[in-house]
Backbone bond lengths (Angstrom), bond angles and torsions (degrees), N, CA, C in turn:
res aa  C-N    CA-C-N  psi(-1)  N-CA   C-N-CA  omega(-1)  CA-C   N-CA-C  phi
1 M - - - 1.453 - - 1.523 108.62 -
2 N 1.318 117.45 133.64 1.457 122.96 -176.07 1.525 110.84 -100.23
3 I 1.328 116.28 125.85 1.453 122.34 -178.39 1.524 109.33 -122.28
4 L 1.344 116.73 136.54 1.455 121.65 172.72 1.525 108.25 -109.26
5 I 1.339 116.51 130.78 1.460 122.68 176.10 1.521 108.52 -113.93
6 A 1.336 117.06 127.64 1.467 122.29 173.19 1.525 107.12 -118.39
7 E 1.317 116.28 108.84 1.467 121.88 -174.98 1.525 108.15 -154.26
8 D 1.354 116.96 124.86 1.458 119.31 -176.00 1.522 113.38 -83.59
9 E 1.334 118.45 -14.59 1.456 120.61 172.31 1.531 107.26 -79.55
10 R 1.310 116.11 98.36 1.468 120.47 -169.95 1.524 112.81 -60.43
11 G 1.315 116.48 -38.34 1.461 119.18 178.90 1.513 111.53 -61.05
12 L 1.331 116.34 -44.97 1.467 120.62 178.75 1.515 110.92 -66.83
13 A 1.335 116.46 -44.44 1.463 120.38 -178.92 1.521 111.06 -59.41
14 D 1.327 116.63 -47.28 1.462 120.47 -177.76 1.523 111.61 -69.10
15 A 1.350 116.85 -34.39 1.462 119.74 177.42 1.524 111.07 -66.42
16 L 1.339 116.85 -43.05 1.470 120.34 177.73 1.525 110.74 -63.13
17 A 1.334 115.73 -42.16 1.464 119.19 179.46 1.521 111.16 -60.68
18 Q 1.340 116.45 -42.34 1.459 120.51 -179.96 1.525 111.28 -62.97
19 I 1.333 116.25 -42.57 1.472 120.60 178.69 1.525 111.11 -62.76
20 L 1.317 116.36 -44.35 1.466 120.01 -179.56 1.526 111.24 -66.63
21 R 1.324 117.01 -38.10 1.468 120.06 179.03 1.526 111.13 -66.32
22 Q 1.328 116.54 -34.69 1.465 119.48 176.29 1.527 111.11 -64.71
23 E 1.340 116.54 -24.18 1.469 121.61 175.82 1.521 111.52 -89.54
24 R 1.332 116.55 9.43 1.461 124.85 176.57 1.526 113.49 74.58
25 Y 1.341 117.05 20.76 1.458 119.84 169.84 1.523 108.41 -79.33
26 V 1.324 115.93 151.83 1.462 122.06 171.68 1.524 106.53 -97.31
27 V 1.327 117.43 122.75 1.467 120.91 -168.18 1.525 111.29 -125.37
28 D 1.338 115.15 134.26 1.458 122.42 167.62 1.527 107.75 -113.13
29 V 1.331 116.99 144.03 1.461 121.68 -178.66 1.519 109.41 -126.78
30 V 1.340 115.96 132.88 1.462 122.07 171.94 1.528 107.63 -128.73
31 Y 1.342 115.40 158.42 1.460 119.29 -171.42 1.531 113.59 -118.05
32 N 1.337 117.67 7.60 1.459 120.08 176.87 1.523 109.59 -149.62
33 G 1.340 115.80 162.02 1.450 120.45 -174.84 1.507 114.41 -69.95
34 T 1.329 117.02 -30.54 1.466 120.34 -179.72 1.522 110.90 -64.71
35 D 1.339 116.64 -48.43 1.469 120.65 177.67 1.531 110.34 -64.94
36 A 1.328 116.81 -38.14 1.460 120.12 -178.62 1.525 111.37 -60.73
37 L 1.333 117.17 -42.62 1.463 119.97 179.98 1.528 110.73 -64.20
38 A 1.329 116.84 -39.84 1.464 120.43 178.70 1.525 110.94 -63.75
39 Y 1.329 117.20 -40.91 1.458 121.42 -179.41 1.529 111.25 -68.59
40 I 1.336 116.91 -49.15 1.470 119.65 -172.67 1.529 111.95 -70.76
41 T 1.313 117.46 -26.64 1.468 119.68 177.99 1.522 112.33 -91.86
42 G 1.333 116.99 -11.72 1.460 119.14 -174.68 1.510 115.06 -107.72
43 A 1.332 117.97 -4.07 1.470 120.71 -178.22 1.521 109.75 -149.17
44 H 1.342 115.49 164.80 1.467 120.18 178.64 1.516 110.39 -87.89
45 Y 1.341 115.53 128.62 1.461 121.69 172.34 1.519 109.02 -129.82
46 D 1.322 115.54 149.13 1.459 120.47 178.95 1.518 111.76 -88.30
47 A 1.340 117.62 -19.04 1.455 121.99 175.58 1.525 108.32 -160.94
48 F 1.340 115.04 154.34 1.461 122.41 -177.54 1.519 107.98 -132.31
49 V 1.342 116.43 119.92 1.467 122.61 177.54 1.526 106.89 -103.71
50 C 1.339 116.82 116.77 1.458 121.10 -167.50 1.526 111.37 -128.93
51 D 1.333 117.32 123.75 1.456 121.50 174.82 1.528 109.62 -76.09
52 V 1.324 117.10 151.28 1.468 121.08 178.86 1.517 111.26 -75.15
53 M 1.334 117.06 -48.21 1.470 121.84 -173.62 1.522 110.83 -90.17
54 L 1.320 115.62 77.83 1.457 121.40 178.54 1.522 110.56 -105.27
55 P 1.331 118.12 141.88 1.466 119.70 173.17 1.528 110.41 -72.19
56 G 1.320 115.54 154.51 1.460 120.12 178.04 1.507 112.85 87.49
57 K 1.324 117.19 -50.16 1.464 123.04 179.29 1.522 106.51 -158.94
58 N 1.347 116.93 121.50 1.463 117.68 -176.71 1.522 111.45 -71.67
59 G 1.320 115.50 163.37 1.456 120.57 -173.90 1.515 114.02 -61.02
60 F 1.342 117.83 -36.83 1.458 120.57 179.60 1.529 110.91 -61.33
61 D 1.350 115.90 -49.93 1.472 119.96 179.68 1.521 111.03 -65.23
62 L 1.321 115.75 -38.36 1.464 120.52 179.45 1.529 111.19 -59.48
63 V 1.331 116.62 -47.35 1.459 120.49 -178.94 1.532 110.41 -65.81
64 R 1.343 117.05 -42.30 1.469 119.65 178.78 1.520 111.24 -59.14
65 E 1.338 116.40 -45.50 1.466 120.50 -177.82 1.528 111.31 -68.63
66 A 1.326 116.76 -36.93 1.465 119.71 177.65 1.522 110.59 -64.13
67 R 1.324 117.27 -44.48 1.464 120.39 178.62 1.525 110.86 -65.44
68 A 1.331 116.88 -39.45 1.464 120.09 178.85 1.521 111.40 -64.23
69 A 1.341 115.98 -27.98 1.471 120.63 178.56 1.524 112.35 -83.37
70 G 1.333 116.95 1.94 1.461 120.47 177.46 1.504 115.47 92.18
71 V 1.337 118.18 10.71 1.456 121.08 179.54 1.531 109.19 -74.74
72 S 1.335 116.77 124.26 1.467 121.46 -179.27 1.524 112.79 -106.80
73 T 1.321 117.06 4.23 1.463 122.11 -179.17 1.532 111.46 -55.11
74 P 1.339 119.30 133.59 1.470 121.02 174.33 1.530 110.79 -59.18
75 I 1.324 116.06 135.34 1.468 121.24 -175.68 1.524 110.60 -123.85
76 I 1.353 115.39 129.45 1.458 121.95 171.03 1.527 107.18 -110.07
77 M 1.326 117.17 124.41 1.458 120.92 178.08 1.528 109.86 -96.53
78 L 1.348 115.15 142.80 1.460 122.19 178.74 1.521 109.67 -116.22
79 T 1.317 117.52 140.86 1.456 119.89 176.61 1.516 110.45 -154.47
80 A 1.344 115.13 153.98 1.453 120.60 173.90 1.522 110.43 -91.17
81 R 1.333 116.11 -4.87 1.456 120.72 -178.47 1.531 109.93 -94.04
82 T 1.327 115.40 141.11 1.467 119.76 -175.74 1.520 113.63 -107.05
83 A 1.337 117.62 0.20 1.460 120.05 -177.26 1.526 111.12 -60.53
84 T 1.338 115.05 135.16 1.466 119.84 -178.58 1.510 111.69 -58.99
85 M 1.356 117.38 -39.12 1.457 120.03 -177.43 1.517 112.16 -64.83
86 D 1.333 117.35 -30.33 1.463 119.11 175.56 1.527 110.22 -63.61
87 K 1.327 116.13 -41.56 1.466 119.95 178.48 1.523 110.56 -65.58
88 V 1.318 116.20 -42.31 1.466 120.26 178.51 1.522 110.32 -62.21
89 T 1.334 116.46 -43.29 1.470 120.51 179.11 1.516 111.02 -60.25
90 G 1.333 116.61 -43.64 1.463 120.45 179.71 1.508 112.54 -64.18
91 L 1.323 116.93 -44.65 1.465 120.37 179.86 1.521 111.07 -67.24
92 D 1.348 116.63 -39.27 1.459 119.63 177.87 1.526 112.04 -67.01
93 A 1.331 116.60 -28.07 1.470 120.31 178.89 1.521 111.49 -70.70
94 G 1.350 115.73 -21.10 1.461 118.74 178.65 1.504 114.94 128.39
95 A 1.345 117.48 4.14 1.465 119.97 176.96 1.528 109.88 -71.29
96 D 1.328 116.13 153.38 1.460 121.84 179.18 1.525 112.32 -96.66
97 D 1.334 116.33 -24.70 1.456 120.35 -177.17 1.517 108.21 -153.88
98 Y 1.336 116.13 165.65 1.457 121.76 -173.04 1.526 108.17 -144.47
99 M 1.348 117.29 130.15 1.463 121.36 178.00 1.523 109.65 -127.38
100 T 1.333 115.52 136.98 1.457 121.55 179.53 1.527 109.92 -98.05
101 K 1.337 116.85 130.83 1.459 121.75 176.24 1.526 109.56 -75.23
102 P 1.329 118.14 147.36 1.472 126.74 -6.52 1.524 111.14 -79.20
103 F 1.330 115.82 155.76 1.457 120.95 178.66 1.526 108.52 -140.72
104 Q 1.303 115.70 162.55 1.461 121.14 178.16 1.529 109.50 -86.67
105 P 1.330 118.40 135.42 1.462 120.57 179.18 1.531 113.45 -54.48
106 V 1.340 117.31 -32.55 1.465 119.28 -179.10 1.529 110.73 -64.35
107 E 1.348 115.83 -30.78 1.465 118.52 177.71 1.522 110.66 -69.58
108 L 1.320 116.98 -41.84 1.463 120.13 176.74 1.521 110.65 -60.41
109 L 1.330 117.07 -44.50 1.464 120.50 178.71 1.526 110.97 -59.66
110 A 1.335 116.83 -42.24 1.468 120.38 -179.94 1.521 110.88 -64.73
111 R 1.316 116.67 -40.89 1.474 119.54 -179.47 1.520 111.19 -68.95
112 L 1.319 117.12 -36.89 1.467 119.86 176.01 1.525 110.67 -62.39
113 R 1.326 116.53 -44.08 1.461 119.58 178.76 1.525 110.98 -61.57
114 A 1.328 116.06 -42.01 1.464 119.83 -178.89 1.524 111.01 -64.96
115 L 1.325 116.72 -43.09 1.461 120.01 -178.25 1.522 111.76 -65.60
116 T 1.324 116.19 -44.06 1.456 118.71 -177.71 1.526 111.84 -71.62
117 R 1.333 117.61 -28.29 1.474 119.50 173.80 1.522 110.36 -66.01
118 R 1.339 115.87 -42.99 1.454 119.76 -178.91 1.520 111.00 -66.66
119 Q 1.341 115.09 -30.47 1.461 118.68 -178.94 1.515 110.92 -63.49
120 G 1.348 115.93 -36.02 1.462 120.25 174.69 1.507 114.86 65.88
121 E 1.318 117.59 24.25 1.454 120.34 -178.56 1.528 110.18 -98.38
122 V 1.348 115.24 157.38 1.456 120.49 174.84 1.525 108.20 -76.39
123 V 1.296 116.52 123.16 1.460 120.91 -177.12 1.531 109.66 -88.80
124 M 1.327 115.24 129.20 1.452 120.12 178.89 1.514 109.58 -60.81
125 D 1.314 116.99 127.51 1.459 120.67 -175.99 1.516 112.37 -110.73
126 T 1.335 117.66 -8.98 1.461 119.99 -179.52 1.524 111.02 -137.92
127 L 1.313 115.06 153.26 1.454 122.66 168.68 1.516 106.86 -114.16
128 S 1.328 116.93 140.32 1.457 120.65 -179.04 1.522 110.51 -129.32
129 F 1.304 114.97 144.65 1.457 122.01 171.78 1.515 107.86 -154.12
130 G 1.334 116.05 125.13 1.461 119.22 -177.58 1.517 110.50 58.49
131 D 1.329 116.95 -127.03 1.468 120.85 179.86 1.527 112.21 -93.50
132 L 1.339 117.41 7.21 1.461 121.54 -176.60 1.523 112.42 -98.07
133 S 1.325 115.77 144.41 1.457 122.46 171.72 1.524 107.77 -132.93
134 L 1.339 115.79 127.79 1.460 121.55 179.54 1.518 108.61 -111.95
135 N 1.336 115.82 115.76 1.460 120.80 178.98 1.524 109.05 -79.04
136 L 1.350 116.24 117.25 1.452 121.25 -174.61 1.524 112.97 -75.19
137 S 1.312 117.32 -15.22 1.466 120.66 179.20 1.519 112.39 -90.85
138 S 1.329 115.62 -42.00 1.466 119.47 -174.85 1.525 114.30 -99.99
139 S 1.368 116.81 -11.24 1.472 122.13 -175.82 1.522 112.20 65.40
140 D 1.338 116.68 24.50 1.463 121.26 177.10 1.527 110.10 -92.18
141 L 1.325 115.59 139.31 1.463 122.45 178.57 1.520 108.88 -115.08
142 S 1.332 115.58 129.28 1.468 119.39 -179.68 1.524 110.40 -130.94
143 C 1.328 115.25 160.00 1.460 122.53 -179.58 1.527 108.63 -122.67
144 D 1.333 116.93 119.51 1.461 122.45 -179.68 1.520 112.78 52.72
145 G 1.319 116.32 36.30 1.457 120.49 176.26 1.505 114.98 75.17
146 G 1.336 117.43 10.18 1.462 120.68 -179.23 1.518 112.20 -78.83
147 E 1.317 115.36 -170.18 1.455 121.43 -179.40 1.527 109.83 -62.15
148 P 1.337 118.78 126.63 1.460 120.67 -175.51 1.524 112.95 -82.08
149 V 1.330 114.62 164.24 1.454 121.28 168.12 1.524 107.07 -116.80
150 H 1.317 115.89 148.27 1.465 120.14 -179.06 1.526 109.60 -91.93
151 L 1.324 116.01 135.57 1.458 121.24 178.81 1.522 110.61 -98.58
152 S 1.310 115.29 143.91 1.463 119.45 172.50 1.527 108.47 -68.08
153 F 1.341 116.40 169.63 1.460 120.53 -175.97 1.525 111.61 -56.59
154 K 1.330 118.30 -49.05 1.461 120.21 -176.52 1.530 111.33 -75.00
155 E 1.328 118.48 -34.62 1.469 120.12 172.98 1.526 109.91 -57.31
156 F 1.332 115.32 -45.44 1.466 120.82 179.72 1.524 110.91 -60.71
157 E 1.320 117.99 -46.74 1.456 121.15 -176.77 1.524 111.88 -65.70
158 V 1.341 117.22 -40.18 1.462 120.31 178.88 1.530 110.26 -65.42
159 L 1.334 117.03 -47.56 1.457 119.39 -178.08 1.529 111.54 -67.96
160 R 1.328 117.15 -37.21 1.463 119.61 177.16 1.526 110.57 -59.69
161 L 1.329 116.34 -42.14 1.461 120.50 178.91 1.522 111.11 -62.84
162 L 1.332 116.64 -43.47 1.463 120.20 179.49 1.532 111.54 -67.32
163 M 1.346 117.58 -40.59 1.461 120.27 -179.50 1.528 111.34 -71.11
164 S 1.315 117.52 -30.05 1.467 120.60 177.67 1.519 111.50 -73.41
165 N 1.329 116.09 -17.28 1.473 121.38 179.30 1.525 109.48 -124.18
166 A 1.336 115.75 45.24 1.462 121.56 -173.86 1.524 111.29 -54.68
167 R 1.328 114.40 134.89 1.465 124.27 179.54 1.525 113.09 67.74
168 V 1.326 117.37 6.82 1.462 122.18 174.50 1.526 107.87 -107.91
169 T 1.315 117.03 134.87 1.455 120.41 179.44 1.523 110.24 -74.68
170 V 1.324 115.51 125.69 1.471 121.88 179.29 1.527 107.53 -107.57
171 S 1.313 117.05 124.31 1.462 120.77 -175.76 1.523 111.60 -72.76
172 K 1.334 115.57 158.68 1.464 120.27 175.86 1.521 110.50 -60.76
173 E 1.330 116.32 -38.19 1.460 120.07 -179.55 1.519 111.37 -62.07
174 T 1.331 116.00 -40.28 1.464 120.22 178.45 1.524 110.75 -66.38
175 I 1.328 116.50 -42.16 1.462 120.34 179.42 1.528 110.19 -61.97
176 I 1.328 117.19 -44.58 1.465 120.38 179.67 1.521 110.19 -62.38
177 A 1.340 117.43 -45.37 1.458 120.99 -178.03 1.518 112.04 -64.49
178 R 1.339 117.17 -40.01 1.464 120.98 -173.74 1.527 112.57 -84.82
179 V 1.338 117.55 -29.34 1.465 120.67 -175.81 1.526 111.74 -98.77
180 W 1.332 117.04 -43.89 1.465 120.41 -177.44 1.529 111.97 -91.41
181 G 1.331 117.50 -26.28 1.452 121.14 178.60 1.512 111.66 58.48
182 S 1.342 116.12 -124.77 1.464 121.15 -176.99 1.521 112.79 -78.80
183 E 1.334 117.35 -8.63 1.457 119.94 177.27 1.528 109.39 -68.88
184 S 1.324 116.01 150.57 1.459 119.20 175.12 1.525 108.83 -77.48
185 A 1.321 115.28 135.24 1.466 119.55 -179.86 1.523 108.71 -150.23
186 E 1.300 115.52 141.48 1.456 121.41 176.95 1.523 109.35 -101.62
187 E 1.337 115.83 161.87 1.459 119.80 179.31 1.523 111.42 -59.07
188 N 1.362 116.58 -32.63 1.465 117.86 -179.33 1.533 111.74 -69.79
189 S 1.355 117.39 -17.73 1.456 119.39 173.43 1.524 109.84 -66.13
190 V 1.324 115.92 -42.03 1.472 120.41 177.06 1.521 109.53 -62.45
191 E 1.324 116.82 -45.73 1.468 120.70 -179.73 1.519 111.16 -59.05
192 A 1.336 116.54 -38.16 1.465 119.84 -179.99 1.518 110.95 -64.34
193 Y 1.329 117.59 -44.84 1.461 119.66 -178.53 1.526 112.25 -72.15
194 I 1.323 117.22 -30.62 1.465 119.79 173.00 1.530 109.35 -63.11
195 S 1.327 116.25 -40.69 1.467 120.55 177.78 1.526 111.19 -63.20
196 F 1.345 117.18 -43.58 1.464 120.42 178.28 1.529 110.34 -59.00
197 L 1.336 115.88 -44.28 1.465 119.94 -177.87 1.523 111.81 -67.32
198 R 1.309 117.20 -38.13 1.465 119.97 178.36 1.527 110.54 -62.01
199 K 1.319 116.83 -39.01 1.463 120.37 178.40 1.522 110.89 -64.35
200 K 1.325 116.83 -37.74 1.464 119.84 179.98 1.523 111.03 -72.60
201 L 1.328 117.92 -36.21 1.464 120.01 175.34 1.531 110.17 -63.46
202 K 1.327 116.70 -40.10 1.460 120.68 177.76 1.522 110.49 -65.39
203 F 1.334 116.91 -42.49 1.464 121.36 179.13 1.522 111.05 -60.60
204 L 1.325 117.02 -39.03 1.463 121.44 -179.91 1.530 112.71 -75.35
205 G 1.328 116.51 -15.74 1.465 119.74 -177.30 1.515 112.61 76.72
206 S 1.316 117.23 26.82 1.462 121.34 -177.45 1.526 111.62 -76.09
207 K 1.330 114.86 149.30 1.468 121.06 174.21 1.533 111.51 -86.33
208 V 1.312 116.38 -5.74 1.462 120.68 179.18 1.526 109.14 -79.29
209 Q 1.315 115.52 136.97 1.459 121.37 179.70 1.528 109.82 -123.82
210 I 1.330 115.47 148.14 1.466 120.58 170.69 1.519 106.40 -96.67
211 V 1.323 115.99 110.65 1.458 122.45 -174.69 1.526 109.52 -95.91
212 T 1.335 115.33 133.17 1.462 120.59 175.81 1.516 109.56 -91.80
213 Q 1.335 116.09 126.54 1.459 120.54 170.42 1.519 107.19 -104.75
214 R 1.299 115.36 110.47 1.466 121.56 -172.73 1.526 111.17 -53.32
215 M 1.321 115.37 131.79 1.465 124.21 178.28 1.528 113.14 68.09
216 M 1.343 117.15 5.28 1.464 119.54 -177.94 1.523 112.45 -121.69
217 G 1.336 117.59 -51.40 1.460 119.28 -179.28 1.518 111.91 152.51
218 Y 1.337 115.80 -144.33 1.461 121.61 -174.39 1.533 110.32 -133.87
219 R 1.332 115.28 151.71 1.459 120.34 174.38 1.523 108.89 -149.00
220 L 1.338 115.39 159.40 1.465 120.88 176.52 1.523 109.97 -92.33
221 E 1.315 115.30 141.00 1.466 121.85 175.42 1.519 108.47 -141.76
222 E 1.331 116.43 152.79 1.458 122.18 173.49 1.513 109.35 -95.97
223 A 1.339 116.19 129.44 1.466 119.78 177.62 1.517 109.18 -73.07
224 D 1.318 116.25 146.80 1.467 121.05 178.18 1.516 110.48 -68.76
Protein backbone atom coordinates (compact mmCIF):
# COMPACT_ATOMS: atom_id res chain seq x y z
CA MET A 1 0.00 0.00 0.00
CA ASN A 2 1.40 3.40 -1.01
CA ILE A 3 1.15 6.30 1.44
CA LEU A 4 2.14 9.95 0.93
CA ILE A 5 2.99 12.06 4.00
CA ALA A 6 3.15 15.87 3.78
CA GLU A 7 4.48 17.28 7.06
CA ASP A 8 6.94 20.14 7.58
CA GLU A 9 8.08 18.93 11.01
CA ARG A 10 10.80 16.69 9.63
CA GLY A 11 11.30 14.72 12.82
CA LEU A 12 7.61 13.85 12.99
CA ALA A 13 7.37 13.14 9.27
CA ASP A 14 10.35 10.79 9.29
CA ALA A 15 9.17 9.06 12.47
CA LEU A 16 5.72 8.42 10.97
CA ALA A 17 7.30 7.15 7.77
CA GLN A 18 9.49 4.73 9.73
CA ILE A 19 6.49 3.40 11.67
CA LEU A 20 4.46 2.91 8.51
CA ARG A 21 7.36 1.19 6.73
CA GLN A 22 7.70 -1.22 9.65
CA GLU A 23 4.05 -2.12 8.94
CA ARG A 24 5.10 -2.83 5.33
CA TYR A 25 3.57 0.32 3.84
CA VAL A 26 5.42 1.99 0.99
CA VAL A 27 5.90 5.62 2.03
CA ASP A 28 6.90 8.86 0.32
CA VAL A 29 7.55 11.98 2.42
CA VAL A 30 7.46 15.64 1.39
CA TYR A 31 7.94 18.68 3.60
CA ASN A 32 5.98 21.44 1.83
CA GLY A 33 2.64 21.92 0.10
CA THR A 34 4.07 22.63 -3.34
CA ASP A 35 5.89 19.29 -3.52
CA ALA A 36 2.89 17.53 -1.98
CA LEU A 37 0.55 18.73 -4.74
CA ALA A 38 3.00 17.56 -7.41
CA TYR A 39 3.27 14.12 -5.78
CA ILE A 40 -0.43 13.54 -5.10
CA THR A 41 -1.50 14.61 -8.59
CA GLY A 42 1.35 12.86 -10.37
CA ALA A 43 1.29 9.35 -8.88
CA HIS A 44 -1.06 6.76 -7.39
CA TYR A 45 -1.37 6.65 -3.61
CA ASP A 46 -3.73 4.62 -1.46
CA ALA A 47 -3.83 7.28 1.27
CA PHE A 48 -2.51 10.80 1.89
CA VAL A 49 -1.59 12.12 5.35
CA CYS A 50 -1.47 15.92 5.14
CA ASP A 51 -0.56 18.56 7.74
CA VAL A 52 -2.56 21.81 7.70
CA MET A 53 0.32 24.24 8.32
CA LEU A 54 2.59 23.53 5.38
CA PRO A 55 4.99 26.03 3.80
CA GLY A 56 4.47 26.87 0.15
CA LYS A 57 0.80 25.84 0.12
CA ASN A 58 -1.31 25.21 3.22
CA GLY A 59 -3.12 21.94 3.70
CA PHE A 60 -6.60 23.36 3.07
CA ASP A 61 -5.63 24.79 -0.34
CA LEU A 62 -3.63 21.67 -1.14
CA VAL A 63 -6.60 19.37 -0.54
CA ARG A 64 -8.96 21.64 -2.51
CA GLU A 65 -6.61 21.71 -5.50
CA ALA A 66 -6.00 17.96 -5.36
CA ARG A 67 -9.74 17.26 -5.36
CA ALA A 68 -10.28 19.78 -8.17
CA ALA A 69 -7.64 17.89 -10.17
CA GLY A 70 -9.65 14.68 -9.79
CA VAL A 71 -7.61 13.05 -7.02
CA SER A 72 -9.83 10.57 -5.12
CA THR A 73 -7.17 9.32 -2.70
CA PRO A 74 -8.41 9.14 0.95
CA ILE A 75 -6.95 12.06 2.90
CA ILE A 76 -6.27 12.41 6.63
CA MET A 77 -5.45 15.96 7.75
CA LEU A 78 -3.20 16.65 10.75
CA THR A 79 -3.18 19.82 12.83
CA ALA A 80 -2.04 21.17 16.18
CA ARG A 81 -5.14 23.36 16.27
CA THR A 82 -8.28 22.11 17.98
CA ALA A 83 -10.81 24.68 16.77
CA THR A 84 -13.96 23.06 15.40
CA MET A 85 -14.03 25.40 12.40
CA ASP A 86 -10.57 24.25 11.35
CA LYS A 87 -11.88 20.68 11.24
CA VAL A 88 -14.96 21.78 9.33
CA THR A 89 -12.79 23.70 6.86
CA GLY A 90 -10.59 20.66 6.28
CA LEU A 91 -13.51 18.29 5.76
CA ASP A 92 -15.27 20.78 3.48
CA ALA A 93 -12.06 21.12 1.45
CA GLY A 94 -12.24 17.41 0.70
CA ALA A 95 -10.45 15.61 3.53
CA ASP A 96 -11.89 12.29 4.69
CA ASP A 97 -10.65 12.40 8.28
CA TYR A 98 -8.99 14.78 10.73
CA MET A 99 -6.50 14.14 13.57
CA THR A 100 -5.31 16.61 16.20
CA LYS A 101 -1.66 16.53 17.33
CA PRO A 102 -0.35 14.95 19.43
CA PHE A 103 -1.74 11.52 18.58
CA GLN A 104 -0.69 7.92 19.01
CA PRO A 105 0.73 6.20 15.90
CA VAL A 106 -1.58 3.22 16.50
CA GLU A 107 -4.55 5.55 16.01
CA LEU A 108 -3.19 6.77 12.68
CA LEU A 109 -2.65 3.17 11.58
CA ALA A 110 -6.23 2.28 12.54
CA ARG A 111 -7.64 5.26 10.65
CA LEU A 112 -5.60 4.42 7.57
CA ARG A 113 -6.92 0.86 7.63
CA ALA A 114 -10.48 2.11 8.01
CA LEU A 115 -10.17 4.60 5.16
CA THR A 116 -8.62 2.16 2.73
CA ARG A 117 -11.23 -0.49 3.57
CA ARG A 118 -14.00 1.98 2.80
CA GLN A 119 -12.28 2.91 -0.43
CA GLY A 120 -12.77 -0.66 -1.63
CA GLU A 121 -10.14 -0.41 -4.32
CA VAL A 122 -7.65 -3.04 -5.46
CA VAL A 123 -4.31 -2.07 -3.98
CA MET A 124 -1.29 -2.38 -6.25
CA ASP A 125 0.91 -5.10 -4.81
CA THR A 126 3.76 -5.14 -7.32
CA LEU A 127 5.99 -2.79 -9.26
CA SER A 128 7.28 -3.93 -12.65
CA PHE A 129 10.00 -2.76 -14.98
CA GLY A 130 11.35 -4.76 -17.89
CA ASP A 131 11.61 -8.39 -16.77
CA LEU A 132 11.57 -7.45 -13.06
CA SER A 133 8.68 -7.63 -10.60
CA LEU A 134 8.98 -6.25 -7.07
CA ASN A 135 6.43 -7.54 -4.57
CA LEU A 136 5.54 -4.59 -2.33
CA SER A 137 4.20 -6.82 0.45
CA SER A 138 6.93 -9.42 0.73
CA SER A 139 9.94 -7.39 -0.58
CA ASP A 140 10.68 -10.24 -3.00
CA LEU A 141 12.23 -9.48 -6.39
CA SER A 142 11.74 -11.83 -9.32
CA CYS A 143 12.74 -11.95 -12.98
CA ASP A 144 10.24 -13.21 -15.59
CA GLY A 145 8.24 -14.94 -12.89
CA GLY A 146 11.16 -17.10 -11.77
CA GLU A 147 12.31 -17.91 -8.27
CA PRO A 148 12.49 -14.63 -6.30
CA VAL A 149 15.18 -13.24 -4.05
CA HIS A 150 14.33 -11.37 -0.87
CA LEU A 151 15.54 -7.79 -0.48
CA SER A 152 16.61 -6.22 2.77
CA PHE A 153 14.64 -3.18 3.95
CA LYS A 154 17.00 -0.59 2.44
CA GLU A 155 17.58 -2.62 -0.75
CA PHE A 156 13.81 -2.70 -1.17
CA GLU A 157 13.41 1.04 -0.60
CA VAL A 158 16.21 1.98 -3.01
CA LEU A 159 14.93 -0.30 -5.78
CA ARG A 160 11.32 0.76 -5.23
CA LEU A 161 12.38 4.38 -5.69
CA LEU A 162 14.26 3.56 -8.89
CA MET A 163 11.40 1.42 -10.29
CA SER A 164 8.85 4.13 -9.45
CA ASN A 165 10.96 6.55 -11.49
CA ALA A 166 11.96 4.17 -14.29
CA ARG A 167 14.32 5.67 -16.87
CA VAL A 168 14.55 8.85 -14.78
CA THR A 169 17.83 9.65 -13.06
CA VAL A 170 17.42 9.76 -9.28
CA SER A 171 20.12 11.70 -7.44
CA LYS A 172 22.04 10.36 -4.45
CA GLU A 173 20.63 13.21 -2.39
CA THR A 174 17.09 12.16 -3.24
CA ILE A 175 17.83 8.52 -2.41
CA ILE A 176 19.32 9.49 0.97
CA ALA A 177 16.37 11.78 1.79
CA ARG A 178 13.70 9.26 0.75
CA VAL A 179 15.32 6.05 2.05
CA TRP A 180 17.38 7.13 5.07
CA GLY A 181 15.26 10.13 6.08
CA SER A 182 16.46 11.56 9.40
CA GLU A 183 19.09 8.84 9.77
CA SER A 184 22.67 9.84 9.06
CA ALA A 185 23.89 8.43 5.77
CA GLU A 186 26.88 9.01 3.55
CA GLU A 187 26.96 8.87 -0.24
CA ASN A 188 29.00 5.66 -0.02
CA SER A 189 26.03 4.07 1.78
CA VAL A 190 24.00 4.58 -1.40
CA GLU A 191 26.84 3.17 -3.49
CA ALA A 192 26.97 0.09 -1.27
CA TYR A 193 23.26 -0.66 -1.68
CA ILE A 194 23.43 -0.03 -5.42
CA SER A 195 26.22 -2.62 -5.52
CA PHE A 196 24.11 -5.11 -3.53
CA LEU A 197 21.20 -4.63 -5.93
CA ARG A 198 23.37 -5.03 -9.01
CA LYS A 199 24.60 -8.37 -7.68
CA LYS A 200 21.02 -9.53 -7.17
CA LEU A 201 19.99 -8.42 -10.66
CA LYS A 202 22.94 -10.40 -12.04
CA PHE A 203 21.99 -13.42 -9.91
CA LEU A 204 18.44 -13.30 -11.28
CA GLY A 205 19.70 -13.03 -14.86
CA SER A 206 17.76 -9.82 -15.44
CA LYS A 207 18.27 -7.60 -18.47
CA VAL A 208 17.58 -4.56 -16.30
CA GLN A 209 20.64 -2.55 -15.32
CA ILE A 210 21.22 0.18 -12.75
CA VAL A 211 23.09 2.83 -14.73
CA THR A 212 25.29 5.41 -13.03
CA GLN A 213 25.18 8.93 -14.41
CA ARG A 214 28.31 10.58 -13.12
CA MET A 215 27.66 13.52 -10.79
CA MET A 216 23.90 13.04 -11.25
CA GLY A 217 22.66 9.73 -9.82
CA TYR A 218 21.21 6.41 -10.94
CA ARG A 219 18.48 5.16 -13.26
CA LEU A 220 17.11 1.84 -14.50
CA GLU A 221 17.55 0.79 -18.12
CA GLU A 222 16.85 -2.39 -20.09
CA ALA A 223 19.83 -3.87 -21.91
CA ASP A 224 19.34 -4.57 -25.61
